[in-house]
GUMARRO-437354 format. One record per residue (C-alpha): residue in one letter; x, y, z. Coordinates in steps of 0.2 Angstrom, whole numbers, padded with zeros to 4 digits, always signed. Example, Ala and Ser with C-alpha at 12.3 -4.5 7.8 and 13.67 -1.06 7.14 Angstrom:
BEGIN
A+0062-0022+0039S+0068-0005+0036
// end
This chain:
BEGIN
M+0975+0748+0500R+0967+0764+0495N+0978+0774+0507Y+0993+0765+0500I+0989+0771+0483Y+0986+0789+0489I+1003+0789+0498I+1012+0783+0482V+1003+0796+0471L+1007+0810+0484A+1025+0804+0485F+1027+0804+0466T+1019+0822+0465A+1030+0829+0478Q+1046+0821+0469N+1041+0829+0453C+1038+0846+0461S+1055+0846+0469T+1063+0840+0453W+1059+0856+0443K+1064+0867+0458K+1082+0860+0456E+1083+0868+0439L+1081+0885+0446I+1098+0895+0447K+1103+0904+0463T+1115+0917+0456G+1116+0926+0440N+1109+0941+0431Y+1093+0946+0422E+1095+0932+0410K+1095+0919+0424A+1080+0927+0432I+1071+0926+0415N+1076+0907+0414N+1070+0904+0432A+1053+0913+0428I+1051+0902+0413I+1054+0886+0423D+1042+0891+0436F+1029+0897+0424C+1029+0881+0414H+1027+0870+0429T+1015+0881+0440S+1004+0893+0429S+0988+0888+0421L+0992+0902+0409A+1006+0891+0401K+0993+0880+0394K+0984+0894+0385N+0997+0899+0372D+1012+0892+0363A+1022+0908+0362F+1024+0921+0376S+1031+0939+0377I+1043+0943+0391Y+1047+0960+0398Y+1060+0962+0411K+1066+0977+0422E+1080+0979+0434Y+1074+0989+0449N+1085+1000+0460S+1079+0991+0475G+1089+0975+0471I+1075+0966+0462I+1074+0960+0445G+1056+0959+0438V+1051+0947+0424S+1033+0947+0416I+1027+0933+0405L+1012+0936+0394G+1003+0925+0381D+1003+0937+0366D+0989+0936+0353N+0997+0949+0342K+1006+0945+0326I+1022+0953+0319Y+1019+0957+0301I+1032+0957+0287V+1026+0967+0272N+1035+0964+0256G+1050+0957+0266S+1051+0971+0279P+1044+0971+0297T+1031+0984+0301G+1038+0987+0318G+1051+0981+0330I+1054+0962+0332E+1060+0955+0348D+1078+0950+0347Q+1080+0936+0360Y+1071+0919+0363T+1072+0903+0372E+1062+0887+0370F+1056+0877+0385G+1043+0863+0386K+1038+0865+0367K+1034+0884+0370L+1043+0899+0364F+1047+0914+0375Y+1054+0930+0367W+1059+0947+0372Y+1069+0963+0368D+1086+0964+0375D+1095+0981+0372K+1111+0973+0380K+1113+0960+0366G+1112+0959+0347R+1098+0951+0338D+1098+0932+0338P+1100+0927+0320K+1087+0913+0322I+1073+0924+0330I+1064+0927+0313E+1064+0908+0310K+1058+0904+0327L+1044+0917+0327S+1038+0910+0311E+1039+0892+0317Y+1027+0897+0331K+1016+0907+0320V+1020+0924+0328I+1026+0931+0311D+1015+0933+0296S+1022+0938+0279V+1009+0948+0269K+1009+0959+0254V+0998+0973+0261L+0994+0978+0279T+0975+0980+0281E+0966+0988+0296D+0959+0971+0303M+0978+0966+0306G+0980+0979+0319Y+0986+0977+0337I+0975+0968+0349R+0974+0975+0366D+0965+0964+0379D+0965+0973+0396A+0958+0957+0404K+0972+0946+0398K+0983+0940+0413A+1001+0939+0415V+1012+0932+0428N+1025+0945+0436Y+1040+0938+0445Y+1051+0948+0457F+1068+0940+0460C+1081+0945+0473K+1096+0950+0463D+1108+0942+0475N+1098+0926+0477L+1087+0922+0462S+1080+0907+0471V+1071+0920+0482Y+1056+0927+0473K+1038+0930+0473K+1025+0930+0459E+1008+0937+0455M+0995+0935+0442T+0990+0952+0436S+0984+0961+0420T+0998+0974+0422A+1015+0969+0415M+1031+0976+0425P+1025+0991+0435K+1037+1006+0435Q+1039+1006+0453I+1038+0992+0466T+1039+0990+0485N+1053+0978+0490D+1043+0966+0501L+1055+0952+0498N+1066+0945+0512C+1081+0943+0501N+1091+0935+0516V+1083+0918+0516D+1087+0903+0506I+1071+0898+0497K+1055+0907+0498V+1042+0907+0485S+1026+0916+0488N+1011+0916+0476V+1003+0933+0477H+0987+0935+0467T+0981+0952+0463H+0966+0959+0454P+0968+0969+0439K+0968+0988+0442E+0952+0996+0436
// end
């Protein structure tokens, strides 16, 4: 009887795992790669449980790879007397009751971005900006970097790291296979 229950639980888990993988899109551009990274992140990363709002950085490499980095951001965007003190991300998506936001110089600002950032408490309106409201930099904070084959977005690898989107990468993906996901865990550079 115990083995029977174990088999049912294992089958249910395997079915759930394969269900979310069906959401991954095989062809498309950097926006589809971002979407695939968010889906994988929400279903597989322990970091997804630590925040409700995440910054995304992406980069299209000359080697045919699209890089996407997802990082839980503890910094606030401050609006002082109605004006932002710095740049505000201009694109967002929600997935699994979480907000993901990024800069996209290829598109105009989404008109609802301020409202969404406020809803997830990423933006604070203040009358005066003080020193204790500064930028927090946590070098130990982890991100998940994804590297997608541009011609087949279902082929990717990911790594947990404290370095978001490196300037250069080595193309060690085999972009000619159907589905390949590898979890590569790296240690932060010291």
